[in-house]
C-alpha positions in Angstrom: 61.6 65.4 39.7 63.1 68.1 37.6 65.8 70.6 38.6 64.4 73.9 39.7 64.9 76.7 37.1 67.1 79.6 37.9 65.2 82.2 40.0 62.4 79.7 40.9 61.5 79.7 44.5 61.3 76.1 45.7 59.3 75.0 48.8 60.7 71.8 50.3 58.0 69.7 51.9 57.7 66.9 54.4 60.4 65.6 56.8 62.9 65.1 53.9 62.5 68.7 52.9 62.8 69.8 56.5 66.2 68.1 56.9 67.4 69.3 53.5 66.5 72.9 54.3 68.5 72.7 57.6 71.5 71.4 55.7 71.3 74.4 53.4 71.7 76.9 56.2 74.6 79.3 55.6 77.7 79.6 57.8 76.3 82.8 59.2 73.0 81.2 60.0 74.7 78.3 61.8 76.9 80.6 63.9 73.8 82.7 64.8 72.1 79.6 66.0 75.0 78.9 68.3 74.9 82.5 69.5 71.2 82.3 70.5 71.7 79.1 72.5 74.1 80.8 74.9 72.2 84.1 74.9 68.8 82.6 75.7 69.9 80.6 78.7 69.8 83.8 80.7 66.2 84.5 79.6 65.0 81.3 81.2 66.9 82.0 84.4 65.9 85.7 84.5 62.2 84.9 83.8 62.0 82.7 86.8 64.2 84.5 89.4 64.6 88.2 89.0 61.2 89.3 90.1 61.5 86.7 93.0 64.8 88.3 93.8 63.2 91.7 94.1 60.5 90.3 96.3 63.1 88.6 98.5 65.1 91.8 99.1 62.0 93.7 100.2 60.4 95.3 97.1 56.7 95.0 96.4 54.7 94.0 93.3 54.1 97.7 92.5 57.8 98.3 92.3 58.2 95.4 89.9 55.4 96.9 87.7 57.1 100.3 87.8 60.3 98.8 86.6 58.5 97.1 83.7 56.7 100.4 82.9 60.0 102.3 82.8 61.7 99.6 80.7 58.8 99.4 78.3 58.6 103.1 77.7 62.3 103.4 77.3 62.3 100.5 74.9 59.6 102.1 72.8 61.7 105.3 72.6 64.9 103.3 71.7 63.3 101.0 69.2 63.1 103.2 66.2 66.7 104.6 66.6 67.9 101.1 67.2 66.2 99.9 64.0 67.9 102.7 62.0 71.3 101.9 63.6 70.8 98.2 62.8 70.1 99.1 59.1 73.2 101.4 59.1 75.9 99.4 60.9 74.7 95.9 60.1 73.2 93.1 62.0 76.5 91.7 63.4 77.6 94.8 65.3 74.0 95.2 66.5 74.2 91.8 68.1 77.5 92.4 69.7 76.7 95.9 71.1 73.2 94.9 72.2 74.1 91.6 73.9 77.3 92.8 75.6 75.6 95.9 77.0 72.5 93.9 78.0 74.6 91.3 79.9 76.5 94.1 81.7 73.2 95.7 82.8 71.8 92.3 83.9 74.9 91.8 86.1 74.4 95.2 87.8 70.7 94.4 88.4 71.3 91.2 90.2 74.1 92.6 92.4 72.3 95.7 93.7 69.5 96.5 96.1 69.6 100.2 95.5 66.2 101.5 94.4 67.5 104.3 92.2 69.8 102.0 90.3 67.1 99.4 89.9 64.8 102.1 88.4 67.5 103.4 86.1 68.8 100.1 84.7 65.5 99.2 82.8 66.0 102.4 80.8 69.6 101.7 80.1 69.0 98.1 79.2 66.1 99.0 77.0 68.4 100.4 74.3 70.6 97.4 74.2 67.6 95.1 74.2 66.0 97.0 71.3 69.3 97.0 69.3 69.3 93.2 69.5 65.6 92.7 69.0 65.4 94.8 65.8 68.3 92.9 64.3 67.3 89.3 65.0 64.5 88.7 62.4 66.2 90.9 59.8 69.4 88.9 60.1 67.7 85.6 59.8 65.7 86.7 56.8 68.9 88.0 55.1 70.8 84.8 55.7 68.2 82.4 54.2 66.5 81.7 51.0 62.7 81.7 50.7 62.5 77.9 50.6 64.4 77.6 53.9 63.2 80.7 55.8 60.4 79.2 57.8 62.8 76.3 58.7 65.5 78.7 59.9 63.0 80.7 62.0 61.6 77.4 63.4 65.0 75.9 64.3 66.1 79.3 65.8 63.0 79.6 67.9 63.3 75.9 69.0 66.9 76.3 70.1 66.0 79.6 71.8 63.2 78.1 73.8 65.3 74.9 74.5 68.0 77.2 76.0 65.4 79.0 78.0 64.3 75.7 79.4 67.8 75.0 80.6 67.9 78.4 82.2 64.6 77.8 83.9 65.8 74.5 85.3 69.0 76.2 86.6 66.9 78.9 88.2 64.7 76.4 89.9 67.3 73.8 91.0 70.3 75.9 92.0 68.5 77.9 94.7 66.8 74.7 95.9 70.3 73.2 96.6 71.9 76.4 97.8 69.3 78.3 99.9 69.8 76.1 103.0 73.6 77.0 103.0 73.8 80.6 101.8 70.3 82.0 101.9 67.7 82.9 99.3 69.1 86.2 98.0 72.6 84.9 97.5 71.3 81.7 95.9 69.3 83.8 93.4 72.3 85.8 92.6 74.5 82.8 92.0 71.9 81.1 89.8 71.4 84.2 87.7 75.1 84.9 87.4 75.6 81.5 85.7 73.2 82.5 83.0 74.9 85.9 82.6 78.3 84.2 82.1 76.9 82.1 79.3 75.4 85.2 77.8 78.8 86.7 77.6 80.2 83.5 76.1 77.5 83.6 73.4 79.3 86.7 71.9 82.1 84.4 70.6 80.1 83.0 67.7 78.6 86.5 67.1 82.1 87.8 66.6 82.7 85.1 64.0 79.8 86.2 61.9 80.7 87.5 58.4 79.0 90.8 57.5 78.3 90.4 53.8 77.7 93.5 51.6 74.1 93.8 50.7 72.9 94.9 47.3 69.9 97.0 47.9 67.4 98.4 45.5 67.2 102.1 45.0 70.9 102.6 45.1 71.9 102.0 48.7 74.6 100.1 50.4 75.0 98.1 53.5 76.1 101.1 55.6 73.5 103.4 54.3 70.4 101.6 53.0 68.1 103.6 50.9 70.7 106.0 49.6 71.0 109.7 50.1 67.3 110.2 50.9 67.5 107.9 53.9 70.8 109.5 55.1 69.3 112.9 55.0 66.1 111.9 56.8 66.9 112.0 60.5 65.2 108.9 61.8 65.5 106.9 58.6 61.8 106.9 57.9 62.5 107.6 54.2 63.4 103.9 54.0 59.8 102.9 54.4 58.1 101.7 51.2 55.0 100.1 52.6 53.6 102.5 55.3 50.1 101.1 55.4 51.3 97.5 55.7 53.7 98.5 58.5 50.9 100.3 60.2 48.8 97.2 60.2 51.6 95.1 61.6 52.2 97.7 64.3 48.5 97.8 65.2 48.2 94.0 65.6 51.4 93.8 67.6 50.5 96.7 69.9 47.1 95.2 70.9 48.7 91.8 71.4 51.5 93.3 73.6 49.0 95.3 75.6 47.2 92.0 76.4 50.4 90.1 77.1 51.7 92.9 79.4 48.9 92.3 81.9 50.3 88.9 82.8 53.3 87.6 80.9 56.1 89.6 82.7 54.3 88.8 86.0 53.8 85.1 85.6 56.4 84.3 88.3 54.8 86.8 90.6 51.3 85.2 90.0 52.7 81.7 90.7 54.6 82.9 93.8 52.1 85.2 95.4 48.8 84.0 93.9 49.4 80.2 94.1 52.2 80.2 96.7 54.6 78.2 94.6 58.3 77.9 95.5 61.1 78.9 93.2 61.9 75.3 92.1 58.2 74.7 91.3 58.1 77.8 89.2 61.4 76.9 87.5 60.1 73.4 86.6 56.8 74.9 85.3 58.6 77.5 83.1 61.1 74.9 81.9 58.3 72.6 80.9 56.7 75.4 79.0 59.9 76.1 77.2 60.4 72.4 76.5 57.0 72.0 74.9 57.5 75.2 73.1 60.8 74.0 71.6 59.1 70.9 70.3 56.1 73.0 69.0 58.3 75.5 67.1 60.0 72.6 65.3 56.6 71.8 63.9 56.1 75.3 62.5 57.1 74.4 58.9 54.6 71.5 58.9 51.9 73.8 60.3 52.7 76.4 57.6 52.7 73.7 54.9 49.3 72.4 56.1 47.4 75.6 56.6 49.5 78.5 55.2 51.1 81.3 57.2 48.0 83.4 58.1 45.7 80.5 59.0 48.5 79.0 61.1 49.1 82.2 63.0 45.4 82.9 63.6 44.5 79.3 64.7 47.4 79.0 67.1 46.6 82.3 68.8 42.9 81.5 69.2 43.7 78.0 70.6 45.7 79.6 73.4 43.0 81.8 74.8 41.0 79.2 76.7 44.1 78.2 78.7 44.7 81.8 79.7 41.3 81.7 81.5 42.0 78.3 83.0 45.2 79.7 84.6 43.2 82.6 86.0 40.5 80.4 87.6 42.8 77.5 88.6 42.0 78.1 92.3 38.3 78.0 91.6 38.6 74.8 89.5 41.1 73.2 91.9 38.8 71.8 94.6 36.9 69.8 92.0 39.7 68.5 89.8 43.3 68.8 91.1 45.6 71.1 93.1 45.4 74.6 91.7 49.1 74.8 91.0 49.0 71.6 88.9 46.0 72.9 86.9 47.7 76.3 86.4 51.0 74.7 85.5 49.5 72.4 82.8 47.4 75.3 81.4 50.6 77.5 81.4 52.5 74.9 79.3 49.7 74.5 76.8 49.2 78.3 76.5 52.8 78.8 75.8 53.0 76.0 73.2 49.8 76.9 71.4 50.4 80.7 71.4 53.9 80.4 70.0 53.8 77.4 67.7 53.4 79.7 64.8 55.7 82.4 66.0 58.5 81.4 63.5 55.8 81.6 60.8 54.8 85.0 61.9 58.3 86.3 62.0 59.1 85.0 58.5 55.8 86.3 57.2 56.3 89.8 58.4 59.9 89.9 57.1 58.8 88.6 53.7 56.1 91.3 53.4 58.7 94.0 53.9 61.5 95.3 51.6 65.0 94.7 52.9 65.7 98.4 53.3 62.8 98.9 55.7 63.0 95.7 57.9 65.0 97.1 60.7 63.1 100.4 60.8 59.8 98.6 60.6 60.7 96.3 63.4 61.7 99.3 65.4 58.3 100.8 64.9 56.6 97.6 65.9 58.7 97.4 69.0 57.9 101.0 69.8 54.2 100.4 69.8 54.5 97.1 71.6 56.8 98.6 74.2 54.4 101.3 75.2 51.4 99.0 75.2 53.2 96.2 77.1 54.6 98.5 79.7 51.1 100.0 80.3 49.6 96.6 80.5 52.2 95.4 83.0 51.8 98.4 85.2 48.0 98.0 85.3 48.4 94.2 85.9 50.9 94.7 88.7 48.5 97.2 90.4 45.7 94.6 90.2 47.8 91.8 91.5 49.1 93.9 94.3 45.5 94.5 95.4 44.9 90.7 95.3 43.0 90.7 92.0 44.4 87.8 89.9 41.4 87.3 87.7 41.0 90.7 85.9 44.6 90.8 84.4 44.0 87.4 82.7 40.5 88.4 81.5 42.0 91.5 79.9 44.8 89.4 78.3 42.3 87.0 76.8 40.1 89.7 75.4 43.0 91.7 73.8 44.4 88.5 72.3 41.1 87.9 70.6 40.9 91.5 69.3 44.5 91.4 68.0 43.9 88.0 66.3 40.7 89.3 64.6 42.6 92.4 63.3 45.4 90.2 62.0 42.9 88.0 60.1 41.1 91.1 58.6 44.3 92.8 57.6 46.4 89.9 56.2 44.2 87.1 55.1 44.8 88.2 51.5 48.4 89.4 51.8 49.9 85.9 51.7 48.9 85.6 48.0 51.2 88.5 47.2 54.3 86.6 48.3 56.5 84.7 45.8 54.8 81.6 44.7 56.4 78.3 45.6 56.6 74.9 43.9 57.1 71.6 45.7 60.5 70.0 45.4 
């Protein structure tokens, strides 16, 4: 096997190539992986407990939907400015500002029962969340070579979901042990606070990141990508080089987020109110989903190697749709097969794993399609569309669930997933050929 020529993009294949690609990760990439482990513990805890906390202190499902609507709309407004800020100040400071602010807002949320505060914090937290979100994929793309990029996204997603699994277990088990002694609300607060402390600790490896100067085409620099034209254009839209391509990415993501919004932020509400599950049962279910997802995302490079990026993304999303419907009709299937909670739990785990097995591939694919100067801004535009659509979907889904309708939100989710996947195939089935060619190592 010959030595790759200078400038040649090499695709490492098989298990040996997978391990070699991991060994090639830069110092920044390794520190970032440590950062997301601490950061994503809170996501698992929060996903299980926070809506249950709101129900426990007396708020209804409609209030939960209203918070999601406010947060989603605020996130959509904040996403584009956050993308421009990320391109201007660099990914490192975007992580630090976004995560420290987000952790502080989360701490306020779990310690208050004031309605006004709880309606204001989604808007405040949206900016910090957007600042982190628009930086994540761009940072990972800029700290990896093409031959290792899918591997870095895969390992990052696996560690993220593994940490979320740990957070879900904390969310399920700590209240189970503590509720008899201190009550449900206080137990929820203690369990969530553990995750928030670890979120703050995750800032240590983020501080250790080195912010390397970036050589950008068109005469820019790390602080002002795109040169004078971008600096003079208020929202940084002059950085965009591929507007049609970005519009297609935004369209697919918006439809997908609209569908997800009907159910995904409300899964714990569905299990608690629709299937009468307890917090520990929800925690174990969510942890199982995260565990299988962590294993699935580690397989992403093999899926990519076998089918290619676009085929892998489309097939994984299509495979998840039947399990969305199984969850919705678990109570109807239950009397003939098994308890409804068991059916819904297994279907939930399979839906999570199948839907997201190619998520690292999708992230790498979108970043590779875009020029470096437009990645942050483009991600901001995608988050803007997804934020509005997801917020609207969540509000509609919460109204349906509050009225006792647990079937229609899932049906809407399945239909919109199919539409989004069809659009993705139509738009991008030929785009993969434009990416740099690879040769096996």
